[in-house]
Structure formats: structure tokens, C-alpha cells
VOGU-3710 file (C-alpha; in Angstrom, 3 decimals, decimal comma):
1> msqtpgaqrd> -27,294/20,958/-25,698  -23,992/22,301/-24,391  -23,361/22,637/-20,656  -23,408/26,004/-18,954  -19,992/27,275/-17,762  -21,017/26,576/-14,158  -22,085/23,016/-14,927  -18,854/22,403/-16,837  -16,797/23,669/-13,877  -18,700/21,329/-11,555
11> qdaldlwqdl> -18,055/18,401/-13,888  -14,353/19,300/-14,146  -14,134/19,452/-10,346  -15,823/16,048/-10,024  -13,490/14,527/-12,633  -10,454/15,908/-10,787  -11,813/14,659/-7,445  -12,319/11,140/-8,814  -8,832/11,111/-10,335  -7,165/12,256/-7,098
21> vkqirfhqqn> -9,134/9,738/-5,015  -8,180/6,914/-7,383  -4,478/7,810/-7,170  -4,531/8,184/-3,384  -6,313/4,869/-2,812  -3,852/3,104/-5,107  -0,899/4,472/-3,143  -2,606/3,730/0,203  -2,948/0,097/-0,833  0,727/-0,154/-1,757
31> yyeldaplvs> 1,865/1,554/1,459  -0,478/0,135/4,100  -1,444/-3,260/2,643  1,558/-4,323/0,586  4,382/-2,578/2,502  5,686/-1,528/-0,924  5,121/2,199/-1,562  5,602/3,467/-5,098  5,826/7,215/-4,425  7,590/9,347/-1,863
41> daeydglmrr> 5,876/10,659/1,271  6,159/14,150/-0,202  4,430/13,120/-3,446  1,642/11,311/-1,553  1,195/14,262/0,813  0,976/16,550/-2,224  -1,920/14,490/-3,624  -3,721/14,653/-0,260  -3,226/18,418/-0,050  -4,645/18,881/-3,549
51> lqaleavhpe> -7,681/16,802/-2,581  -8,177/18,784/0,643  -7,948/22,070/-1,259  -10,438/20,848/-3,880  -12,939/19,758/-1,196  -12,547/23,101/0,549  -13,589/24,901/-2,648  -16,242/22,301/-3,527  -17,624/21,024/-0,190  -20,367/19,143/-2,058
61> lrredsptaq> -17,680/16,658/-3,176  -16,669/15,758/0,397  -17,950/12,292/1,388  -17,577/10,019/4,384  -15,444/7,624/2,352  -13,110/10,336/1,014  -9,420/9,708/1,822  -9,415/13,079/3,608  -11,841/11,624/6,169  -10,188/8,235/6,591
71> iggaptgdfa> -7,190/6,846/8,431  -4,530/4,489/7,081  -5,467/1,534/4,908  -8,030/-1,242/5,035  -6,995/-4,568/6,614  -5,733/-6,976/3,949  -7,444/-10,136/5,157  -4,108/-11,909/5,719  -4,632/-11,632/9,509  -7,696/-11,763/11,738
81> pvphavpmms> -9,435/-8,371/12,069  -9,255/-6,614/15,451  -11,640/-3,717/16,194  -9,990/-0,905/18,170  -11,940/0,046/21,300  -10,711/3,624/20,758  -9,872/4,560/17,145  -6,191/4,885/16,234  -6,073/8,277/14,567  -3,620/9,673/12,065
91> ldnvfspeel> -1,866/13,067/12,129  -2,233/16,090/9,905  1,020/17,370/8,369  2,807/20,646/7,727  5,843/21,016/5,509  7,478/24,348/6,254  8,428/26,409/9,327  5,834/28,983/8,245  3,044/26,386/8,190  4,125/25,058/11,593
101> sawmdktard> 4,169/28,577/13,051  0,695/29,283/11,650  -0,684/26,051/13,124  0,803/26,721/16,574  -0,498/30,300/16,542  -4,014/29,183/15,564  -4,005/26,403/18,162  -2,930/28,825/20,907  -5,734/31,225/19,918  -8,297/28,400/19,825
111> igggepaave> -7,273/27,402/23,354  -7,487/31,041/24,486  -10,893/31,685/22,956  -9,526/34,082/20,325  -6,619/35,447/22,325  -3,231/33,663/22,244  -2,884/31,405/25,283  0,364/30,350/26,943  0,649/26,758/25,728  2,912/24,015/27,016
121> wlaelkidgl> 4,076/21,969/24,031  5,530/18,476/23,838  7,810/17,851/20,843  9,047/14,386/19,856  10,677/12,722/16,875  8,374/11,133/14,308  9,512/7,510/13,974  9,332/6,076/10,467  7,789/2,724/11,398  4,515/0,819/11,706
131> avsltyedgv> 1,778/1,953/14,116  0,739/-0,783/16,574  -1,610/-1,064/19,557  -0,764/-3,371/22,493  -3,504/-4,577/24,848  -2,660/-5,475/28,457  -5,284/-7,061/30,706  -4,502/-7,118/34,417  -0,929/-6,291/33,441  -0,472/-9,182/30,970
141> ltgaatrgdg> -0,009/-8,675/27,220  -3,023/-10,290/25,540  -3,126/-8,714/22,095  -1,359/-6,642/19,463  -2,876/-5,098/16,349  -1,811/-2,857/13,477  -3,625/0,442/12,919  -5,409/-0,743/9,755  -8,079/1,790/8,832  -8,075/3,292/12,326
151> rtgedvtana> -11,150/1,403/13,503  -10,102/-2,135/12,618  -6,545/-3,460/12,535  -4,888/-6,826/11,997  -4,074/-9,289/14,768  -0,267/-9,576/14,992  -0,133/-10,833/18,599  1,949/-13,929/17,853  4,532/-11,813/16,046  4,600/-9,041/18,652
161> ltigaiprrl> 5,386/-11,609/21,349  8,707/-12,268/19,618  9,872/-8,638/19,966  12,203/-8,305/22,923  11,425/-4,613/23,498  7,774/-5,413/24,263  7,306/-6,639/27,865  4,962/-9,597/28,390  3,889/-8,151/31,762  3,710/-4,585/33,090
171> qtdrppavvd> 6,128/-3,825/35,923  3,599/-2,739/38,535  1,794/-4,223/41,538  -1,402/-2,322/40,621  -1,946/-2,796/36,883  -5,027/-1,398/35,131  -7,839/-3,803/34,308  -7,227/-3,111/30,622  -5,038/-0,655/28,743  -4,375/-0,175/25,032
181> vrgevfmlva> -0,870/1,205/24,530  -0,092/2,874/21,200  3,361/2,981/19,662  5,579/2,367/16,676  7,391/-0,815/15,658  10,596/-0,104/13,774  14,124/-1,309/13,118  17,208/0,463/14,417  19,448/1,674/11,594  22,386/-0,413/12,850
191> dfqalnrrme> 20,179/-3,522/13,144  18,798/-2,934/9,658  22,277/-2,672/8,183  23,379/-5,838/9,992  20,273/-7,690/8,763  20,951/-6,693/5,163  24,600/-7,767/5,478  23,496/-11,135/6,839  20,933/-11,597/4,073  23,478/-10,602/1,424
201> eerlkdeaea> 25,819/-13,273/2,825  22,979/-15,780/2,517  22,452/-14,736/-1,092  26,112/-15,252/-1,950  26,124/-18,624/-0,183  22,953/-19,792/-1,982  24,315/-18,605/-5,312  27,643/-20,374/-4,813  25,917/-23,622/-3,773  23,589/-23,456/-6,759
211> laagrtppkk> 26,387/-22,841/-9,241  28,527/-25,584/-7,703  25,623/-28,015/-8,097  24,926/-26,891/-11,657  21,577/-25,281/-10,735  20,175/-21,894/-11,633  20,812/-19,486/-8,716  17,630/-18,525/-6,805  15,901/-15,371/-7,994  14,306/-14,335/-4,710
221> rytfanprna> 14,980/-10,950/-3,158  17,143/-11,085/-0,053  17,779/-7,540/1,163  15,347/-4,787/2,162  15,231/-1,294/0,668  14,961/0,559/3,991  14,218/0,081/7,707  10,519/0,994/7,471  9,753/-1,644/4,833  11,894/-4,168/6,703
231> aagslrqkdp> 9,986/-3,550/9,950  6,535/-3,624/8,341  7,298/-6,762/6,334  8,806/-8,500/9,355  5,894/-7,751/11,696  3,319/-8,904/9,143  4,866/-12,329/8,513  2,485/-15,268/8,568  5,176/-17,325/10,307  6,138/-15,814/13,724
241> tvtaarplsm> 9,501/-17,601/13,630  10,487/-15,354/10,712  9,535/-12,291/12,764  11,540/-13,623/15,686  14,659/-13,729/13,505  14,321/-10,042/12,621  15,740/-7,319/14,952  12,532/-5,359/15,631  12,201/-2,638/18,261  9,303/-0,603/19,611
251> lvhgigrlew> 8,677/2,726/21,326  5,312/3,635/22,848  3,845/7,125/22,834  0,233/7,045/23,971  -2,768/5,344/25,536  -6,047/4,572/23,799  -8,280/2,818/26,324  -7,526/2,835/30,072  -9,773/1,098/32,605  -8,968/0,504/36,264
261> pdgapgpvpt> -10,441/-2,291/38,443  -13,768/-1,408/40,077  -13,308/0,378/43,369  -9,583/0,838/42,889  -8,982/3,748/40,494  -5,389/4,255/39,470  -3,440/7,328/38,421  -4,913/9,362/35,580  -2,274/11,584/33,925  -3,235/15,168/33,126
271> tqsgvydllg> -0,521/15,702/30,496  1,025/13,895/27,553  4,400/13,950/29,310  2,676/12,413/32,343  1,543/9,530/30,122  5,170/8,912/29,194  6,141/8,844/32,868  3,350/6,333/33,547  4,272/4,111/30,588  7,972/4,227/31,452
281> gwglpisrhn> 7,157/3,318/35,051  5,370/0,212/33,797  8,539/-0,895/32,006  7,359/0,031/28,526  9,947/1,481/26,090  9,577/5,248/25,627  11,661/7,573/23,459  14,413/9,692/24,964  13,991/12,168/22,107  11,123/14,236/23,475
291> rvvqgqagvd> 10,941/17,468/25,403  8,366/19,777/26,976  8,833/23,410/25,947  7,119/26,722/26,615  6,442/28,754/23,496  7,291/28,337/19,864  11,007/29,056/20,115  11,703/25,738/21,851  9,802/23,804/19,180  11,629/25,647/16,387
301> qmvayygehr> 14,963/24,835/18,027  14,200/21,101/18,135  12,944/21,065/14,539  16,063/22,865/13,312  18,456/20,661/15,317  17,132/17,340/14,098  16,802/18,686/10,564  20,598/18,848/10,568  21,191/15,730/12,699  18,474/13,336/11,474
311> hdveheidgv> 21,078/10,671/10,630  22,587/10,871/14,101  19,449/9,315/15,603  19,485/5,554/16,181  16,320/5,036/14,129  14,893/6,539/10,935  12,825/9,728/11,377  10,835/11,783/8,897  9,895/14,736/11,065  8,916/16,090/14,472
321> vvkvnqfaaq> 5,499/15,669/16,118  4,252/18,654/18,114  1,485/18,118/20,687  -0,389/20,260/23,181  0,820/18,793/26,463  -2,200/19,502/28,696  -5,086/17,019/28,320  -7,707/19,622/29,284  -6,636/21,721/26,313  -6,563/18,626/24,071
331> ralgatsrap> -10,170/17,810/24,974  -11,252/21,381/24,268  -9,651/21,302/20,826  -11,140/17,901/19,875  -10,493/16,090/16,600  -11,631/15,722/13,002  -12,784/12,367/11,625  -9,178/11,290/11,040  -6,793/13,402/13,149  -6,596/15,292/16,478
341> rwaiaykypp> -6,619/19,096/16,330  -4,097/19,245/19,191  -1,181/17,602/17,356  0,658/18,093/14,079  3,511/16,351/12,248  6,186/18,628/10,813  7,725/16,686/7,925  11,261/17,303/6,796  11,783/17,828/3,078  13,032/14,816/1,112
351> eevttklldi> 16,789/14,449/0,894  18,540/15,531/-2,277  21,805/14,531/-3,960  23,301/15,063/-7,412  24,398/12,457/-9,945  24,935/12,002/-13,688  21,963/11,134/-15,901  23,520/8,593/-18,279  20,435/7,836/-20,356  16,646/8,044/-20,526
361> rvdvgrtgrv> 14,956/4,815/-21,545  11,334/3,706/-21,693  9,459/0,700/-20,372  5,941/-0,619/-21,014  3,695/-1,715/-18,125  0,708/-4,026/-17,798  -1,798/-1,346/-18,881  0,248/-0,490/-21,983  1,465/2,801/-20,550  4,996/3,591/-21,780
371> tpygvmepvk> 7,039/5,323/-19,086  10,415/7,055/-19,410  12,944/6,394/-16,668  16,371/7,784/-15,933  19,510/5,633/-15,852  22,054/7,293/-13,552  25,478/6,830/-12,105  24,685/4,923/-8,882  24,477/7,258/-5,898  23,558/6,789/-2,247
381> vagstvafat> 20,508/8,760/-1,069  18,434/8,314/2,075  20,405/5,215/3,024  20,144/3,252/-0,221  21,995/3,161/-3,542  19,938/4,392/-6,485  20,619/3,911/-10,214  17,134/4,394/-11,734  14,377/6,977/-11,324  10,961/7,358/-12,925
391> lhnagevark> 10,195/10,318/-15,192  6,439/9,540/-15,607  5,917/10,715/-19,229  7,451/12,783/-22,033  5,665/15,901/-20,804  7,279/15,514/-17,390  10,735/15,220/-18,968  10,119/18,439/-20,880  8,664/20,229/-17,852  11,706/19,381/-15,732
401> gvkigdtvil> 14,040/20,370/-18,539  16,435/17,449/-18,114  18,757/16,283/-20,881  20,703/13,059/-21,259  24,176/13,724/-19,855  22,971/16,299/-17,312  24,052/16,399/-13,718  20,655/16,097/-12,027  19,246/16,627/-8,563  17,831/13,384/-7,193
411> rkagdvipei> 15,342/13,357/-4,350  14,170/10,427/-2,262  12,060/10,438/0,868  13,921/7,428/2,240  11,814/4,449/1,260  10,469/4,623/-2,272  11,199/5,105/-5,947  13,436/8,175/-6,303  12,520/11,280/-8,263  14,630/13,415/-10,587
421> vgpvvelrdg> 13,922/16,993/-9,500  15,740/18,783/-12,325  19,107/19,561/-13,925  22,041/21,534/-12,546  22,147/23,824/-15,575  25,385/25,506/-14,487  27,301/22,230/-14,969  26,331/21,702/-18,621  29,237/21,535/-21,078  27,322/21,268/-24,361
431> serdfvmpaa> 27,518/17,494/-24,716  24,015/16,986/-23,304  21,216/15,941/-25,676  17,432/16,083/-25,603  15,302/13,024/-24,923  13,015/11,996/-27,772  10,037/9,840/-26,870  10,031/6,776/-29,160  7,164/6,362/-31,581  7,068/2,580/-31,156
441> cpscgtalap> 6,658/0,257/-28,161  10,047/-0,822/-26,765  8,755/-4,362/-26,320  6,773/-5,193/-29,465  7,382/-2,298/-31,884  3,721/-1,268/-32,190  3,083/2,440/-32,843  2,309/4,321/-29,624  -0,709/6,587/-29,142  -2,708/8,186/-26,304
451> akegdadlrc> -5,643/6,098/-25,073  -7,866/9,126/-25,687  -7,408/12,648/-26,963  -5,638/14,906/-24,479  -3,971/12,112/-22,463  -0,431/12,909/-21,331  0,596/9,237/-21,461  1,370/7,218/-24,573  0,236/3,597/-24,613  0,945/0,500/-26,644
461> pntryclgqv> -2,396/-0,651/-28,126  -1,107/-4,209/-28,719  -2,598/-5,268/-25,394  -2,941/-8,966/-26,144  0,381/-9,793/-27,768  2,863/-7,221/-26,405  5,248/-9,381/-24,369  6,104/-6,496/-22,046  2,454/-6,018/-21,112  1,766/-9,740/-20,765
471> tdrvtylgsr> 4,829/-10,162/-18,528  3,736/-7,306/-16,281  0,169/-8,624/-16,081  1,403/-12,082/-15,089  3,719/-10,483/-12,515  0,833/-8,457/-11,098  -1,574/-11,386/-10,818  1,046/-13,188/-8,732  1,485/-10,215/-6,381  0,131/-9,930/-2,848
481> aaldierlge> -2,545/-7,552/-4,120  -3,955/-10,308/-6,337  -3,424/-14,106/-6,113  -0,321/-13,994/-3,869  1,798/-16,525/-5,813  5,280/-16,079/-4,395  7,127/-17,931/-7,171  5,454/-15,819/-9,850  7,490/-12,667/-9,340  8,956/-10,465/-12,046
491> egakalvnpq> 11,749/-12,896/-12,972  9,456/-15,928/-12,948  6,894/-14,181/-15,156  9,635/-13,111/-17,577  10,907/-16,702/-17,792  7,418/-17,978/-18,628  6,358/-15,257/-21,056  9,458/-13,648/-22,535  12,697/-15,504/-21,712  14,385/-13,751/-24,650
501> atrppdlppe> 14,364/-10,579/-22,503  17,033/-12,209/-20,289  19,529/-12,199/-23,175  22,305/-9,698/-22,375  22,729/-7,036/-25,092  26,501/-7,519/-25,255  26,462/-11,304/-25,617  29,522/-12,393/-27,692  28,377/-13,943/-30,982  30,602/-17,013/-30,440
511> tpragetlvg> 28,634/-17,932/-27,293  26,915/-21,316/-27,772  23,298/-20,847/-28,925  23,801/-17,057/-29,004  21,663/-16,716/-32,124  18,762/-18,731/-30,736  15,483/-16,910/-30,012  13,810/-18,065/-26,810  10,019/-18,394/-26,889  7,936/-18,468/-23,717
521> vladeaglfa> 5,605/-21,287/-22,728  2,880/-18,801/-21,735  1,252/-16,686/-24,469  -1,043/-14,850/-22,054  -2,826/-15,328/-18,737  -5,318/-17,846/-20,158  -2,889/-20,766/-19,977  -1,363/-19,987/-16,583  -3,263/-22,591/-14,556  -2,859/-25,232/-17,250
531> lteadlmrve> 0,948/-25,171/-17,001  2,419/-28,629/-16,540  5,683/-30,049/-15,299  6,667/-30,646/-18,927  6,061/-26,954/-19,731  8,284/-25,794/-16,892  11,006/-28,271/-17,846  11,296/-26,508/-21,240  11,887/-23,010/-19,816  15,410/-21,644/-20,228
541> twvkvrhkvd> 16,885/-18,204/-19,513  20,285/-16,574/-19,895  22,265/-16,733/-16,650  25,556/-15,135/-15,638  27,984/-17,880/-14,603  31,229/-17,328/-12,685  34,105/-19,787/-12,450  37,888/-19,800/-12,164  40,336/-20,331/-15,018  43,963/-20,733/-13,948
551> gvevehhelr> 43,078/-19,218/-10,598  41,406/-16,158/-12,144  37,661/-15,658/-11,740  35,884/-15,079/-15,061  32,232/-14,781/-15,953  30,127/-15,464/-19,005  26,478/-16,061/-19,906  24,905/-19,341/-20,844  21,436/-20,808/-21,177  20,219/-22,664/-18,098
561> pyfanlpkkd> 16,897/-24,255/-17,088  14,906/-21,798/-14,971  12,505/-24,188/-13,239  14,612/-27,369/-13,433  17,909/-28,554/-12,021  20,811/-29,167/-14,349  20,739/-32,928/-15,033  23,417/-34,924/-13,280  25,192/-37,922/-14,727  22,968/-41,004/-14,920
571> eppalsktgl> 20,008/-39,018/-13,467  16,974/-37,843/-15,437  16,247/-34,100/-15,421  13,822/-32,970/-12,732  12,052/-29,838/-11,604  13,884/-27,677/-9,098  12,403/-26,586/-5,791  11,311/-23,366/-7,499  9,432/-25,274/-10,200  7,744/-27,628/-7,753
581> ellaqleaak> 6,719/-24,732/-5,523  5,277/-22,787/-8,469  3,050/-25,712/-9,475  1,902/-26,149/-5,877  1,223/-22,422/-5,476  -0,745/-22,292/-8,736  -2,884/-25,159/-7,482  -3,500/-23,369/-4,180  -4,314/-20,105/-5,994  -7,256/-21,785/-7,720
591> trplwrvlva> -9,205/-21,551/-4,455  -8,452/-17,894/-3,677  -11,441/-15,647/-2,850  -13,349/-14,217/-5,792  -12,180/-10,652/-5,171  -8,543/-11,725/-5,609  -9,382/-13,423/-8,917  -11,073/-10,216/-10,065  -7,998/-8,136/-9,213  -5,776/-10,659/-11,016
601> lsirhvgpta> -7,614/-10,054/-14,300  -6,046/-6,556/-14,529  -9,323/-4,815/-15,330  -8,455/-1,130/-15,463  -9,343/0,788/-12,268  -10,422/-2,399/-10,404  -8,261/-2,677/-7,288  -8,815/-4,671/-4,084  -11,399/-2,255/-2,601  -13,705/-2,276/-5,624
611> aralaqtfgs> -13,118/-6,011/-6,154  -14,251/-6,862/-2,621  -17,440/-4,848/-3,043  -18,192/-6,437/-6,430  -17,552/-9,965/-5,142  -19,841/-9,418/-2,141  -22,605/-7,952/-4,298  -22,627/-10,317/-7,292  -21,098/-13,493/-5,877  -19,653/-14,782/-9,157
621> ldamaeasee> -17,661/-13,634/-12,172  -20,508/-14,725/-14,462  -22,959/-12,481/-12,609  -20,597/-9,521/-12,954  -20,143/-10,168/-16,677  -23,907/-10,310/-17,199  -24,753/-7,291/-15,009  -25,693/-4,008/-16,639  -23,378/-1,033/-16,420  -25,965/0,691/-14,239
631> alaqvdgvgp> -26,107/-2,223/-11,802  -22,311/-2,322/-11,554  -22,122/1,425/-10,964  -24,552/1,163/-8,046  -22,114/-0,981/-6,047  -20,639/1,075/-3,240  -17,143/2,219/-4,180  -17,498/1,351/-7,887  -19,250/4,145/-9,789  -19,620/4,791/-13,527
641> viaasikewf> -15,915/4,871/-14,498  -15,125/1,441/-13,034  -18,455/0,038/-14,243  -17,712/1,101/-17,824  -14,225/-0,399/-17,559  -15,657/-3,750/-16,397  -18,167/-3,907/-19,255  -15,462/-3,012/-21,784  -13,182/-5,726/-20,398  -15,746/-8,535/-20,569
651> avdwhqaiva> -16,700/-7,531/-24,132  -13,231/-8,445/-25,471  -13,026/-11,956/-26,925  -9,545/-12,815/-25,662  -10,490/-11,614/-22,172  -13,358/-14,090/-22,307  -10,781/-16,716/-23,307  -8,801/-15,979/-20,129  -11,891/-16,595/-17,997  -12,674/-19,766/-19,952
661> gwraagvrla> -9,105/-21,016/-19,550  -9,144/-20,427/-15,816  -12,547/-22,056/-15,469  -11,378/-25,133/-17,382  -8,328/-25,377/-15,109  -10,507/-25,364/-11,985  -10,101/-21,791/-10,747  -12,950/-20,867/-8,421  -14,868/-18,036/-10,094  -17,611/-17,669/-7,487
671> edrtdqlpqt> -17,849/-16,941/-3,797  -17,961/-19,948/-1,505  -21,533/-19,805/-0,228  -21,462/-23,065/1,710  -21,581/-21,146/4,984  -23,977/-18,519/3,667  -25,998/-16,656/6,259  -29,794/-16,391/5,933  -30,525/-13,896/3,171  -32,680/-11,659/5,343
681> lagltvvvtg> -31,838/-8,537/3,350  -32,171/-9,961/-0,158  -33,092/-7,153/-2,553  -32,825/-4,421/0,102  -30,591/-1,347/0,029  -29,269/-0,170/3,394  -27,212/2,934/4,207  -25,225/3,077/7,470  -24,134/6,493/8,728  -22,549/7,706/11,950
691> tlegytrega> -20,811/5,592/14,585  -22,180/2,243/15,762  -20,854/0,663/18,957  -21,094/-2,938/17,776  -19,941/-2,495/14,178  -17,102/-0,840/12,351  -18,144/0,864/9,120  -16,693/-1,965/7,030  -18,135/-4,545/9,407  -21,633/-3,138/8,968
701> keaiaarggk> -21,264/-3,185/5,176  -20,015/-6,781/5,232  -22,899/-7,815/7,492  -25,381/-6,326/5,021  -23,745/-7,923/1,979  -23,447/-11,316/3,720  -27,233/-11,330/4,150  -27,967/-10,497/0,537  -28,400/-6,741/0,881  -26,691/-3,840/-0,806
711> aagsvskntd> -24,637/-1,535/1,422  -24,991/1,819/-0,333  -22,941/4,922/0,324  -25,619/7,556/-0,290  -29,305/8,011/0,497  -31,837/8,104/-2,356  -35,511/7,374/-2,908  -34,480/3,749/-3,604  -32,922/3,315/-0,140  -34,914/0,867/1,982
721> yvvvgpgags> -33,397/1,629/5,404  -30,988/4,189/6,857  -29,126/3,075/10,006  -28,153/6,104/12,095  -25,561/6,421/14,841  -23,975/9,422/16,579  -22,407/11,868/14,118  -24,665/10,851/11,224  -24,870/14,328/9,672  -26,258/15,009/6,203
731> keakarelgr> -27,313/11,441/5,393  -29,771/11,405/8,270  -31,183/14,748/7,107  -31,502/13,396/3,561  -33,310/10,290/4,831  -35,845/12,421/6,728  -36,313/14,665/3,705  -37,083/11,637/1,504  -39,155/9,887/4,187  -36,929/6,793/4,286
741> pildeaqfta> -37,149/4,491/7,354  -34,513/5,343/9,994  -33,170/2,640/12,329  -31,017/2,754/15,439  -28,338/0,153/16,127  -30,642/-2,249/18,004  -33,153/-2,176/15,139  -30,325/-2,732/12,654  -29,234/-5,865/14,540  -32,804/-7,135/14,521
751> llergpaalg> -33,080/-6,420/10,791  -29,932/-8,452/10,118  -31,189/-11,383/12,143  -34,839/-11,588/11,028  -35,323/-9,206/8,099  -38,054/-6,543/7,742  -40,501/-8,666/9,747  -38,456/-7,879/12,869  -39,482/-4,221/12,609  -43,197/-4,908/12,750
//
């Protein structure tokens, strides 16, 4: 029976909601967890705005775990979790002077009870850095944490102590008992440029030493793309001595928690600008780029000025933050679940330049998706030199109307993959030509086709044997999102799987061994953990070699060992440091947590969030493989799309061979239950809603899963208990409607400790 038009519209809205949420969570992981964003701020903000608009039209889709209701990204697990006593909120954004004016007008009317009030505004530059909270107890710095998901961050105290701008002790004779100071860690533009110059010098030195010794030059990345990534990556180093060697700075801009000693209350500011005076008086670094203004004209003036002079500032900025200065008005306005209603971030548009589009080529990724990308005359934009830009798919190329040979407008928000906006049609001379999407995979030659009817993307169906896909899958499983194998980056994966791809296209035919076809030692992921020293010794790649002939420097390509040193006279060949480290890192990766192993398998749609939930619920890869699609879909954060993808993956014979190969090599495919807590909630489904004082939302879910229970996201007749805190909302109402048992926080703690018997 066909669906009614209304039912079809509801299904279409749900499908769009799920697609937007999946994209946003993917980009949140890359930005917040991996410090490696793949889209511009403007593109990410556009996705969020589409999701907000969809939820406004379809409020039934809005959930507590929607990205529109959450802050930042989940802690990665690389550092100890730190709960924030007062949540670190995010900011809502506007993108045009008209939107900013509308927000300020509405805010003034909300303060005035419907009539526009005279508002004192504080405007300050929006630093493009990493949000951090510093905790001082009795004036002494005792902790530092990243924002994380707003409720729980990561402990970076040891690294923060190496930053010279952060004082170890407040400069006051009457410090508060405890204060959480919020701010932004960043890198000054001049310091960033000096760091990159120093690291480039190190690269040249390492390369020269390697070539002089007859070794393959190291493949590691030395320089950073931009100051924001450099700051985030430096602060989140596992070794504080690395952080200490990086020129990090910090500016503070707010207070979360403030408690004075009993009987001796200290000053309590009544304005945001008063907070800055207090923080500056304590010796904390505050920005000189802020001003208090009366009325909208002063805000507009500051926005316009720094829009033209953004590169004159000593640090990177991406906008201006506008705040209501008076705390009484801030309290009256309140906040949403993720952002205050008394502040807004005006974001400048991405920077644009023009350059020549030399060619449009295609590349195949780990999922088989074939993506066009532009090859351009190198051009500097937003502080970095760009020569490539993604074009997403053939439909996007057609929509933008770009031709090979065009002068194109290139846009980049300052820290991510650039985007081709469109052509400068007026500059065409008739030599331009249309791009034609190839019919065959650029890596293996297999005919391309959409995965399903109506898909905009073309994919290579040769999933198992396409060397481009295998290389990308091996690269991904070595990434920080998966098994975190440093020596298994893009170049290392290429050397193992497809060394022939290193052959330069213009290699002179007289070059020794020029006609030889290189074959990798790794056919697919199944054999990764069985690699031996002998395997690595056989790996060769084409390397550019420079040397002097009659005083003139020349260069050519030759085959060199990738994981071994060039043999010296009277010495047997041996693995290089890179080869030895790869073997050691593969051995260490065998004991990674189950959720990381699950991510490393490249099951479509299964990222770190879903993998953690699946690992907690099922405990082993075998249990997941044997579970029904319905049971998988019931896991919080999984749902029917991911569940179907998991079942499809485990049904493929060569996927089963990967699991078997890893098992035979000693990879841990189950959770380590040696320290398992009493399974007091075995077989029970518990929903937690509202705010609990002793648990973050994720902490409550982990506590339930650790005791054998299922932490569900919605209330149904199958829910055993509903734990309710302040702000519970519709879930509490649903629980009462269905007659499900409702617990407060104290009862929840008792349930965790002793099970249902604790409730009588």
C-alpha cells in the first residue's frame, strides 16, 4: 500500500534529518577530536543552519542528542576526562550585517519586555583557537581542560603549565577559593610562521642527512597548515615537552565557577567588562581588542573595521563576538541547551582569490566514491598556498559551471580544504573545455556506477581489489580516529599496498628498472598484522634523488627501499627506524580498545560515536556479527541505517577473512572485562533525561553500560527505568504516560550499586 503524501513528506524529512546529522557528526569528529577539519567553517555552519531550519519546521525530529542541542565534540579518550563544574557553552552565529542587526534588535526588545531597551554592548574579536578552562584554587593553577562536549573536557594540565602566557599563581593577596577561567589557546601569526620556517629547516636537514647516508628521506609531515591546527595539535600532545617547544599563547575572556572563602566574600563583577578588569588585575592575559559601546552603530563600526583589517591583528580571527555587557540583563535572557541568548558571533565571509584551473582530475576513496578535484596554479589564500580543491561530484562541477582552463574564484575559510566557488566568465577566451566524468575507476579501471538509483556520487564497485580503495582503507585504519598507527600514514599505506603509484608519470625510459611494475606486500587489510620484517625489507618506492654533477645540482628518480636503509659496504641490509617503528606500532595496536578496531574495519556509517556504543553494548566483534539487525538498531546512536550497514558488512566473505586474519595475528576483538563491574543492570534498559549533578550525560550512559544495562535514548514500553533530573521535559511526560518507573539521582546511584533490589 502506497504512503499518503503526508506520510511521505514525514519520511523525506526524517531521511534528510538523518543525513544532515551524519554529516555534521563526521565533521565535528574531524574538527574537535582529530584537529583536522575537512570543510570550511562556512560549509559546516551551512549544514547546521539547514538542520536548525528543518527542526523548526518539524519539531518532532528535535532530540536531546541532536547536534543543534550539543556543544563541541566528545572527548577522544586520549586524555583523562574532566567534568566542568559549569558547562562551557558554544555561541550561535550570524553571517551578515542584516542578521546581526536583527539579533541585536530582538535582544534589546527582549530585555525591554517588548520595547527596545538601551543596551550596553561589549564587542571583542573572535580568536580562532582552542577553548580551554583553567582552574585556580586559592590562587594556584591546579587544572586545565579543553571544552570537549561542553560538560566534559580533556585534562591538559601538564601541557598548559608549559605555556608562558598562563600564570601559575594569581597576582592577588585575596584570591578566590576556586575559580574556573575560560579562554582561548592560540598561536600568534608571527610565531606560527617562525615555527613553520624552523620545521621546514628540520625537514631539509633530515632529507639531506638521509640522502647523504643513502637512506630514503623521512615521509613525515613537518609544517602545519594554519595557526589554529598548530595550536590545537600542540596543546593536545601526549608529551608535554613537545608542547613546551611550541610558541603557544592564551587570552582569557570569562569566568565559569567563582567561589570565595567562607566569611570573606570578594568582588563580584556586574558586567562583562568588569570581569575583564578583574581577570587583568589577577595577572591573567586579556585581549586589548575589545570595547564597550552604546547602541548598534558602535558594534557595526568595529565589525566593518576588522573586516578590512583582519590580517593586521597579531592572531588569526574569524569574526567579532557581541555580548550584552550587563550581567542582570544576561541572566534575564538566559540560554538554550548549547548557547547563551545574550551573545552572538558575527562570522566574516571566507576569503576569496582567483587562480587558473589547470585541470580537473578524479580520485577514488576508501568507500569507492570517485571525487573530482581541481588542479590549479598555486595561489596563497588565508595564509597558505593552495594548488588543489575538491569539486565533490560531477553534478557539482556542472552546477558551478567551471571549465578546465577557467580563471576561478577560490574560497578558503583559513584552515581547511579550499573550495572552488565558480568561474570568472568574463575572462574566458574560448580555449576552455568541459570536464567529462570518466566512466572507469582511475585506480583499477572498473566501470563506475551509483551505489543506488538517484545517488549523485559515482562509486567503484571493485571494493576488494581496487588498489586506490585498499590504500585509503589502510590509511584510515592507521589514523587517530581508528588504531592510531603513526607510521601507517598515506605514504606508508601506499608503499605497502600500491608502490607502483609512486612512479612519476614522466620517468625517462632509460632509467634503470623503469619498466618494472612494483607489487605491494599487502593485498588488503587482512594481512596487515601478519607483516614481517622480511615483508618490509622487500618494499621499494620511487624516490626523487638530488646530487651535484660538476658543481650543478641535478635530480632524478630511482627505486629505494621504503622501510629499510640502503645497505652499506660489508653490512647486511636492515630495517630503518621507520620500519622498526611500524612493526612495534602494529604490535601495540593489537591491544587497542574494541571500538577502535570496529572503526578500523571501515564499515560504512560506523564512526567513533557509534563504535563506542556498540562495543559497550555487545562486548565483542563476534557478538556484533551474530546480533540481529533489530538488536543492533536498538543501540543508542546506531539506528536502522547503521545496523543494516553492519549486517551487510559481516555477510561479505572477504570481510570475514579480514576479521579472521586479525584474530589469527592476535588482535584483541573483545572488550577487556578483567576489571568488569558487577552486572547489576544486566538485561535492563535505562533512559536518563535532564541534568544530574553527579553524572554527565555520557558518564551516566557509560555507568549503565559498564553494569550490563542498555542506555537508551528514548522512552518506550520496553524501558525498565527512567532517571529524571531538572529539565527532563518530554521524556519524563512519556514515562508517566506509559507508567514506567521514574527514579531521581539518588535512586539511580542505588540502582547502579545494587540493582533493582535496592529500590525495594
